[in-house]
C-alpha positions in Angstrom: 11.4 41.2 -37.7 13.4 38.0 -38.2 15.4 38.8 -35.2 12.3 39.4 -33.2 10.7 36.2 -34.3 14.2 34.4 -33.6 14.0 36.1 -30.2 10.6 34.4 -29.6 11.6 31.2 -30.7 14.0 30.6 -28.4 12.1 31.9 -25.7 9.4 29.4 -26.7 12.0 26.5 -26.4 13.1 27.3 -23.4 9.6 27.7 -21.5 8.8 24.1 -23.4 11.9 22.8 -22.0 11.2 23.6 -18.7 7.5 22.5 -18.9 9.3 19.3 -19.6 11.2 19.3 -16.7 8.3 20.1 -14.5 6.5 17.5 -16.0 9.2 14.4 -15.6 9.2 15.8 -12.1 5.9 15.5 -11.3 5.5 12.2 -12.7 8.6 11.1 -10.8 6.5 12.1 -7.6 3.4 10.5 -8.9 5.0 7.2 -9.4 6.5 7.2 -6.1 3.2 8.3 -4.5 1.2 5.4 -6.3 4.3 3.0 -5.3 3.9 4.0 -1.4 -0.2 3.4 -1.8 0.2 0.0 -3.5 2.7 -1.0 -0.8 0.2 0.4 2.0 -2.6 -1.4 0.4 -0.5 -4.8 0.1 0.2 -4.2 4.2 -3.1 -3.4 4.8 -4.4 -6.9 2.8 -1.8 -8.7 4.7 -2.6 -7.2 8.3 -6.2 -8.0 7.5 -5.1 -11.7 6.8 -2.8 -12.0 9.5 -6.0 -10.4 12.0 -8.3 -13.3 10.6 -5.6 -16.0 10.9 -5.0 -14.9 14.4 -9.2 -15.1 15.2 -9.1 -18.6 13.6 -6.6 -19.6 16.2 -8.0 -18.2 18.5 -10.9 -19.4 18.4 -9.0 -23.1 17.8 -7.3 -22.8 21.3 -10.9 -21.8 22.8 -12.6 -24.9 21.4 -9.5 -27.4 22.2 -9.5 -25.3 26.2 -13.4 -26.5 26.2 -12.7 -30.0 24.8 -10.0 -30.5 27.6 -12.7 -29.6 30.1 -15.2 -31.6 29.0 -12.5 -34.7 29.1 -11.3 -33.3 32.6 -15.0 -33.5 33.9 -15.9 -36.8 32.1 -12.7 -38.4 33.9 -13.3 -37.2 37.4 -16.9 -38.5 37.1 -15.4 -42.1 36.4 
C-alpha cells in the first residue's frame, strides 16, 4: 500500500511539474501578445496624431495659398 501511494505521489508531482511548465509557457505567450498589442496601440495613436498634424498643415497651406491669391489680386488692381 505504501508503494502504491508513493508511486501515485510521484505521478502527481510529475503532473504538477508539467502543469507548472505549461503555465509558464502560456504566461510567456500572453506577455508577448500583450506587448504586441501595446505596441500596435502606440503605433495607432502615433498614426492618428500624424494624420491630425498633416490635416492641420494642409489647411494652413491652403489658407496661405488663398492669402497669396488675394494679395496677388490686390497688387494687380493697383
